[in-house]
C-alpha positions in Angstrom: 175.4 250.1 -220.8 173.3 253.2 -220.8 171.7 254.6 -224.0 174.1 256.8 -225.9 173.5 260.5 -225.2 171.6 263.1 -227.2 171.8 266.9 -227.3 170.4 269.9 -229.0 172.3 271.3 -232.0 171.8 274.2 -234.4 172.1 272.7 -237.9 173.2 275.2 -240.5 172.0 273.1 -243.4 168.4 273.1 -242.3 168.7 276.4 -240.4 167.0 275.1 -237.3 167.6 273.5 -233.9 167.7 269.7 -234.2 168.4 266.9 -231.7 171.5 264.8 -232.4 172.4 261.5 -230.9 175.3 259.1 -230.8 174.4 255.8 -232.4 176.0 252.6 -233.7 175.4 251.4 -237.2 173.9 247.9 -237.3 176.3 245.0 -237.9 175.6 241.3 -238.1 178.5 239.8 -236.0 180.0 242.8 -234.2 179.0 246.2 -232.9 178.9 248.7 -235.7 180.8 251.9 -236.1 179.6 255.0 -234.3 177.8 257.8 -236.2 175.7 260.9 -235.3 172.0 260.6 -235.9 169.9 263.8 -236.6 166.2 264.2 -235.7 165.7 266.0 -239.1 164.7 263.0 -241.2 163.8 265.2 -244.2 167.4 266.4 -244.6 169.1 264.7 -247.6 172.3 264.4 -245.5 170.6 262.6 -242.5 172.8 259.8 -241.1 175.6 260.4 -243.7 178.0 262.4 -241.5 179.8 263.5 -244.6 180.3 267.0 -246.0 178.4 269.3 -246.4 176.7 267.7 -243.3 178.1 269.4 -240.2 177.6 266.4 -238.0 180.8 264.6 -237.0 181.8 262.3 -234.2 183.8 265.3 -232.8 180.5 266.6 -231.4 180.5 263.6 -229.0 184.3 263.4 -228.4 183.9 263.4 -224.6 181.3 260.7 -224.6 183.3 258.5 -226.9 186.4 259.0 -224.9 184.5 258.0 -221.7 183.3 254.8 -223.5 186.9 253.9 -224.4 188.1 254.0 -220.8 187.9 250.9 -218.7 184.5 250.7 -216.9 183.1 253.5 -219.0 184.8 256.1 -216.9 183.3 254.8 -213.6 
């Protein structure tokens, strides 16, 4: 499977353009849950995806839907 996508995003918390990427949380026996990773590592909300962080899985809704379809949409 291809590496999850990334895209440019204007984050209102840090007031600058950041790169966001769809990632999975590590899990021992199964694939972890999806989350949105931000390139701004100094942000106190990095990788939390909880308010006031504006990052949600909705930003990657199309990509997640494609992964849910048989054969990844191919």
